C-alpha positions, -999 to +999 in steps of 0.1 A: +439-382+711+433-418+700+408-432+679+390-464+679+362-485+656+326-486+666+330-525+661+357-528+686+384-546+667+407-515+659+420-493+683+449-471+694+452-450+662+466-416+659+448-389+642+470-394+609+463-431+611+428-427+614+427-403+584+445-427+561+425-457+572+390-440+566+366-471+571+381-490+600+395-524+589+368-542+610+341-526+588+334-500+617+336-463+618+363-446+638+358-421+665+378-405+694+382-423+726+367-395+743+352-363+734+367-330+749+346-309+769+351-270+763+348-248+794+321-222+794+347-192+794+367-211+765+333-208+744+330-173+749+367-166+741+363-186+708+332-165+699+356-137+692+378-156+668+379-157+630+368-189+614+404-200+605+416-195+640+384-211+656+390-241+632+428-243+645+417-244+680+391-274+675+411-292+653+441-290+675+422-313+699+417-340+676+447-337+653+475-334+680+500-356+662+503-329+637+528-300+643+507-268+653+523-247+624+516-273+600+481-278+611+477-239+609+490-236+575+466-265+562+437-248+576+446-213+564+453-225+529+419-246+530+400-213+534+418-189+513+395-195+484+363-190+499+345-159+484+332-143+517+358-129+545+337-146+573+339-181+554+305-192+568+286-160+575+253-160+594+225-138+580+195-130+599+161-133+577+128-127+595+128-143+628+155-170+619+193-172+612+207-188+581+242-203+584+257-197+549+279-229+542+281-225+502+309-198+498+336-225+489+350-231+454+318-257+446+293-237+463+283-266+491+290-272+527+311-301+516+339-276+508+343-266+547+357-302+551+370-314+517+395-283+512+410-292+545+410-329+537+426-323+504+455-305+519+458-331+546+461-357+521+486-339+503+505-333+535+504-371+544+517-383+510+546-360+509+554-368+545+552-406+540+566-405+503+535-426+494+508-427+468+469-424+475+440-434+454+406-418+468+377-436+464+342-421+471+306-420+464+283-389+461+247-378+460+257-346+445+280-322+463+305-346+478+320-355+445+328-319+432+340-307+465+363-338+469+376-334+433+381-298+439+402-306+469+427-329+451+426-321+415+461-320+399+478-330+433+508-352+429+506-388+439+469-386+445+441-399+420+404-399+429+376-419+417+341-408+424+308-427+419+277-408+414+240-424+407+235-418+370+207-394+365+202-387+401+221-356+406+215-322+393+229-313+360+250-286+377+261-313+401+270-336+376+291-309+356+310-297+384+325-331+386+329-342+351+343-313+335+374-313+356+401-321+330+429-331+354+442-364+346+440-378+383+403-373+384+379-403+374+343-401+374+317-432+372+281-429+367+267-459+384+232-474+373+214-470+407+208-448+436+234-431+460+229-461+483+240-482+456+273-463+450+278-461+487+273-499+491+300-505+463+325-482+480+321-498+514+325-532+498+358-523+481+372-510+513+363-539+531+384-560+506+416-553+528+440-567+501+427-545+474+427-514+500+462-520+509+475-528+473+463-496+458+463-475+491+427-466+492+415-433+509+382-421+519+367-387+513+331-397+525+321-386+559+332-421+569+364-403+572+369-390+606+385-359+595+353-349+576+333-348+606+361-330+628+363-301+603+322-299+603+322-294+641+338-259+636+308-241+619+286-251+647+306-233+672+310-204+649+275-198+640+267-202+679+291-174+687+279-150+661+242-156+674+252-154+710+272-120+703+241-108+684+214-121+710+231-127+744+212-160+740+231-192+745+202-216+740+198-216+701+184-245+680+201-258+648+180-270+622+199-294+598+190-309+564+206-343+563+203-375+546+237-391+554+237-381+592+272-366+588+264-330+590+239-335+620+264-358+638+290-331+637+266-309+654+257-336+679+296-336+687+296-301+692+269-302+717+287-330+735+318-309+736+299-283+757+281-262+732+248-252+750+223-257+724+189-274+722+185-309+707+190-307+670+164-307+644+169-334+618+153-320+584+147-349+560+129-349+528+105-379+515+136-401+521+127-401+559+146-432+574+161-406+600+127-391+608+113-423+614+142-434+638+137-402+658+100-403+659+092-437+660+123-459+667+118-473+632+152-475+612+140-496+583+150-489+546+125-480+519+125-473+481+146-443+475+121-414+463+140-390+436+132-356+449+140-319+440+166-321+470+188-349+456+216-348+479+191-360+505+179-389+484+195-416+509+180-442+528+208-458+543+227-432+565+263-441+565+272-422+598+242-438+617+266-463+631+285-438+650+254-426+667+243-462+674+277-466+691+271-438+715+233-447+721+245-483+730+268-469+757+299-475+736+293-514+733+312-523+703+300-559+703+261-549+705+269-523+678+285-549+656+258-572+662+232-545+651+251-535+620+251-573+609+214-572+618+208-544+594+228-557+567+204-590+567+173-575+574+173-538+564+157-529+596+165-520+632+142-513+662+144-495+693+131-497+728+110-469+747+142-461+769+164-459+738+138-435+721+138-415+752+176-411+747+175-402+713+149-374+719+176-359+744+196-352+713+172-350+682+138-341+670+129-343+634+107-337+606+099-349+571+093-322+543+075-332+511+084-316+476+054-296+475+064-281+511+097-276+496+086-255+467+062-236+489+090-230+514+114-215+486+085-192+473+071-180+506+104-173+521+114-154+491+082-132+491+086-125+526+124-117+530+136-115+495+161-144+503+167-174+480+168-210+496+182-239+478+159-269+482+181-286+507+180-254+529+143-251+523+139-287+539+159-271+570+139-240+573+105-257+570+114-285+597+128-257+619+098-236+616+077-265+621+094-278+651+105-246+672+086-243+704+099-213+719+116-179+712+151-194+714+173-183+682+166-206+652+198-213+631+192-231+600+222-245+578+222-235+544+239-263+527+241-253+489+240-221+466+205-221+449+223-218+415+231-255+418+193-261+416+181-238+393+150-255+379+136-262+415+143-227+425+128-215+392+097-234+395+091-220+430+099-182+424+095-180+387+132-170+378+167-185+377+188-178+406+218-156+399+250-176+386+281-173+407+315-169+388+323-204+397+295-219+372+302-195+343+301-214+310+301-248+328+277-261+299+302-256+274+331-276+289+336-312+278+325-339+302+344-370+311+327-400+328+322-437+324+286-451+328+288-486+344+263-513+361+261-515+397+288-541+404+316-536+427+338-558+409+333-541+376+341-507+395+372-525+410+383-537+375+380-502+361+401-486+388+428-513+384+427-506+346+430-468+350+457-469+379+480-495+360+478-473+329+492-442+347 
């Protein structure tokens, strides 16, 4: 399997090269040259596998330059610390299925990819005798999952930017209370989009990127998406075995377009599911794109689902490349236009093609609270605010009796205040969060300036 950039000036990369490059050197995002298609019989065979074995079968298609026994070991170790034997159990509540993606060490779906990516990074640095400095931005959950994946590892440092005051207290403390010397947290005065823009700018400084061996843990890194494909196949298999129905619908809460794009890849690999439901909060750029062909930025709204408070979806360029028929020149031109105008429009024919892949609905904050309350009253199940966005959109847009699978992206205890306001009590706290408020925090508050962040990184790395 070889990888190329959506902007056409990088290609022929192996999986390992793609992982290490992160953001393509031409500013684009990396994708496989072709997407493998899985025969129907194989899909049914895969439905019998454990999560780790399924992950091995899928990732083997994309990481064929890693020896099979090594890849299997990396995957097995990645999921050994999850607190549920199924890794991502599917539970039925009322007339829908909930795919629980929060059983990892930081209680969010990001663990599914970042525990694997942490092991992969360690393998690559040991293999190459190299050092690695990870740079990433987070709207809340990526940061803690990435830090957990690489904390204390030799030859790896990690710098995480989060928007100051715009993540939940638990999300912040999961990052800032980690004491390992290779972990650096930066609270940027701005939004997640600000943090993401700084990260991208530093990766586009190729001299800086090469000098300090920068690596990406955001979903701009292809390995993140490859690992996330797995749980779509796993959930589909569990529901197919339970119902005999193959035509399930996935409802996916998303802001950065990575989680739902992994689902689209699963569908293009042959998973026989309906168009994916993109569930957004009031930061609804993706809903406006799907429903009206309007991809234009607005003011970021602070909501009770903060991990989705995003106006520029970093994975959108990958879909744009596919929508444009893999025309790299057109994709490059569109992204240059978007950088200048903060807006893209789409023709009626392009909107028709989009509708074959997605439907979408935006959920307001009062609706999020009502969904948490009503779903708990009806089923006894506690939703976190992001999962509530997915459930609300899924119930709104389902139009037949096909099984509805809603992705549950985080444990409700990570957003105790929002859940308490909905149901009148705090969600039970998992062991991972015990005593977190009593631990000392370490982070640096900085203005939104890429050069200031660069100077901080240089200072910290040269002092090691």
